[in-house]
N, C-alpha and C positions, 0 to 999 in steps of 0.2 A: 776652640783654642781659650788658653786661660784668660787671655785680654777680654774675651767675649764674655767669658763667665762672670769676671771681675764687673765688667762692664754691666751686663745684666742685671747682676746683685743689687750694684749700686743703685741703678735705676729703679728696680722695683720697691727697694726700701724708701728710697726717696719719695717716689710716688704716693705710697700708703702713708709716708709721716706727713704730707703735705695735703692729704685730703681729696686724693685721687681715689676712685673708686672702682671696683670689681664688677665684671659682669660675664656673660657667656659669648660665644662668636654671635656675630649680626650679621645678616645678610646684606650683600650690597644693594644700594636702593636704584630704582630703576632708571632715573635721571639724577644728573649732577646740578648743584646749583646753578649754573649758566644754561641748563637745558640739554647740555650733552648726554645722549643715552649712554648707560653704564655697556662699558666695554668689556667683555668677558676674558681679554688678555689681561686686564688690569690686576693687580694684588689688591685685595680687598682689606682694608685697614679699619675696623671696627664699625664697618658700614659708613664710615663718614669720608673716608677719602679713597681713591683709586689712584693706583700708582704704576707707571709704565714702567717696564724693563729697562735698566740703564744700560745704555750702548755699548756692547762688547761684553757685558755679563749676562750670566745663565742663573736661572732663579735656583737655589740650594734650598731653602725652607723657608715655608711661612706656616705659623701658627697663631693659637689665640691664646696660648697659655705660655708662661714661663715661671718656673719656680712656683706652682701654685697660686700664682697671681694671674689675674686676666690682663696682661700685657699683650697686645699684638705686635706681632714683630715678623718681619723678613729678612732674609740673606740672599744676596746674590755673588757671584764668584768669577773668577776671571784667572787663566793662566794654569800653572802646573799645581797639582795636589802634591802635599807634603805630610807626611805623618811625623807627628812631634812626640805623641804620648800615645799610649794606647788609647785606641779610640778617639784621639784629637787630630782632627786634619785641618790644615789652613792651606789656602792658595796663596797665589803672587798678588791678586788683589781682591779685597772683600769690601761690599756696600752693606752696611747693616742700615735697618730702620725699627725704630720701635715706637710705639704709640701708646696713650693712657688717657682714658676718660676720666676728668677731674669734676668733683663735685660742682666749682662754679670757674667762670672765667678768672677771675681773682685767685684761686688756688693754682689754676694751670700756670698763669702769669708767676706767681710766686715760686713753682717750680721751675720753670725757664731761668730764671734769676739763678736760684739754687744750681741750676745744671751747669750754666755757665761760669759759676764760681768753683764748682769742683773741676771742672774741666780746664780751667786757667790755674788752678790751684795744684793738679797733679800731673800735667803732661808739660813738657816744655813748649809752650806757645810762641811759634815765629813769626806768624803775622794774623792781624784782625782786620776784614774789609765787611764793608757794608755794601751789597749788593741788591738791587730789586731783579725780580723774575716774575715774568707774568703778574707784574702790577703788585705783587708782596716784596715786602722787606725781609731781609735776612741778614743777620751777619755770619762771617762765615772766621771759624777759628783754624787756622793751620799749625800742625805741631811735628816735632820729630818725635819718634819710637826711639827709646836708648833702651829698653829691656824686653824688647818682643821681636818675634821673626819680622816684622814690619820697619821700614825705614822712616815713612813718614805718613800723614794722615791728615783731613780736613773734617770739620765737623760741623753741623747748622743744627740749633734748635731754635723751635719756635711753638708758638700757641694758634691752635685753629677753634676759636668757641671755647670750649671746656675741655679741648684736648690739647696734650703735650705731644710733640715730634721730636725725635731726636734722629738725625742722619747723620751717618759716620762712613766716612771712605779711608780705608787704608791700604797701603802696596808696599811691597818688597822693594829693595833697591833693583832688583833684575826686572821689574816692570816700568817700563816708559810710559808714563801715565800723567798728564797732566791734570792735577788733582782739581785745582780751582775749575775749570771748564766741565771736567766731568761732574762735579757738584752743581754747577749752574744747570747744565744739562739736565740732569736728574732731577732737579727740583722744578724744574720746568713741565715735567712728566707728570705732577699731582694733580689730580682733577677732585675737587670739592664738594661734596654734597650740603 
C-alpha cells in the first residue's frame, strides 16, 4: 500500500541519517533476557526481540531488508483483502512493525524523538496516552487517516538498548477494532533478549 511504502521509505532514510547501522539477518537467541526460552512461533526481529502474533491477525510478511537497508519488519493482517493498485493489496486491519539497530543508545533515542515529531507533524493526532505494558513505558499516538483506505490508526515508537522499534496498527471503518487495546495486547507480546 502507498502508506506502507511512504512510511517505510521515511523510516529507512531517518534511520540512516541518525546514525543507525545496517547488518544481515541475525538468528534468534536461545533465551530471552528474563530466561524464557525462544519460542519458534515468535517473529524474530534482529535477534533481539521475539514478537507474538497479534490476536486475530495473520502474519503476511517478515523480512530483514527494506529498500536495500537492513531494516527488520513484519506485517500482520486481518479482514478482507482489497487490490488498490496493480500488485498493491490492503486489508481491513494491518499491524506493522519495523526495527533498526543504531550505533548507540543516544542515536536510538534521538531517532525515537524524531519519529514522534514526524508522526505528529504529518498525521492528524487525535490523542496521546502514556501506558505501562509489562513494566515498560510507551506513548501511544492515535490518529485519523484522511487520505488512505484506513479510517484510523495508533502508533508506538520506543527504544530497546540501541534498537528503535516502530509499531503501527491501522484499520478501515468496516473493521470494529479497539485500537488502543489491540496495541496494548500487541506490546505485551514482545520478548526482549
